[in-house]
C-alpha positions as CSV (number, residue, x, y, z in Angstrom):
1,M,14.2,-14.6,-1.8
2,A,13.7,-14.5,1.9
3,E,11.5,-11.7,3.2
4,K,13.4,-8.9,5.1
5,E,11.8,-6.5,7.5
6,I,12.2,-3.0,6.1
7,G,9.9,-0.9,8.3
8,E,6.9,-0.4,10.5
9,V,3.6,1.4,10.1
10,S,3.8,4.6,12.1
11,D,0.3,5.8,11.2
12,F,-2.7,4.7,9.1
13,F,-5.2,6.9,7.3
14,A,-8.4,4.8,6.8
15,Q,-10.2,7.4,4.7
16,V,-7.6,7.0,1.9
17,N,-6.2,3.6,2.9
18,A,-2.7,5.0,3.2
19,A,0.0,4.2,5.7
20,A,2.9,6.2,6.9
21,I,5.9,3.8,7.1
22,K,9.1,4.5,9.0
23,L,11.8,2.7,7.0
24,S,14.7,0.7,8.4
25,A,16.0,-0.2,4.9
26,P,15.6,1.3,1.4
27,L,12.4,0.9,-0.6
28,K,11.6,1.7,-4.3
29,V,8.5,2.0,-6.4
30,G,8.0,-1.5,-8.0
31,D,9.2,-3.4,-4.9
32,K,6.9,-6.1,-3.6
33,I,6.1,-5.9,0.1
34,K,4.3,-7.9,2.7
35,V,2.4,-6.2,5.5
36,K,2.0,-8.3,8.7
37,G,0.2,-7.5,11.9
38,G,-2.2,-9.2,14.3
39,E,-4.3,-11.6,12.2
40,N,-3.7,-9.7,9.0
41,E,-1.1,-10.4,6.3
42,F,-1.1,-9.3,2.7
43,E,1.3,-8.7,-0.2
44,Q,1.3,-5.9,-2.8
45,V,3.6,-4.1,-5.2
46,V,4.5,-0.5,-4.2
47,E,2.9,1.6,-7.0
48,S,3.7,5.0,-5.6
49,M,5.3,6.6,-2.6
50,Q,5.4,10.1,-1.1
51,I,7.4,12.1,1.4
52,D,5.7,15.3,2.6
53,R,3.0,14.8,-0.1
54,K,5.6,14.9,-2.9
55,P,5.9,11.8,-5.2
56,I,9.2,9.9,-5.0
57,K,10.6,6.9,-6.7
58,E,12.8,5.6,-3.9
59,A,13.4,6.2,-0.2
60,K,16.3,5.4,2.1
61,K,16.7,4.0,5.6
62,G,15.3,6.5,8.1
63,D,12.8,8.1,5.8
64,E,9.1,8.1,6.6
65,V,7.0,7.5,3.5
66,G,3.4,7.4,2.6
67,I,2.1,4.4,0.6
68,L,-1.4,3.5,-0.5
69,L,-2.3,0.0,0.7
70,K,-4.9,-2.3,-0.8
71,E,-6.0,-3.4,2.7
72,K,-6.3,-1.8,6.1
73,A,-3.3,-1.7,8.5
74,R,-2.6,-0.5,12.0
75,K,0.2,1.3,13.7
76,G,2.9,-1.2,14.6
77,Y,2.3,-3.5,11.6
78,K,5.6,-4.7,10.2
79,I,6.6,-4.2,6.5
80,F,8.7,-6.7,4.7
81,K,10.4,-6.7,1.3
82,I,9.8,-9.9,-0.6
């Protein structure tokens, strides 16, 4: 399946390795994503998501979600569903 851009990192919290992601397409727990920015690129499965510090299973276009990342990211990094 071709990768599809689904959002962008709007903030990153290094102390907990979590990113706030503004979604331009739906995303669910269990989806595989790719994070791309600068020289960095990595893939991972979304294991959990939050909106306003409340756990959720899925989010829709326009939502801003918090996701734990396995590597560091920066504001402006693009998120793709793969």
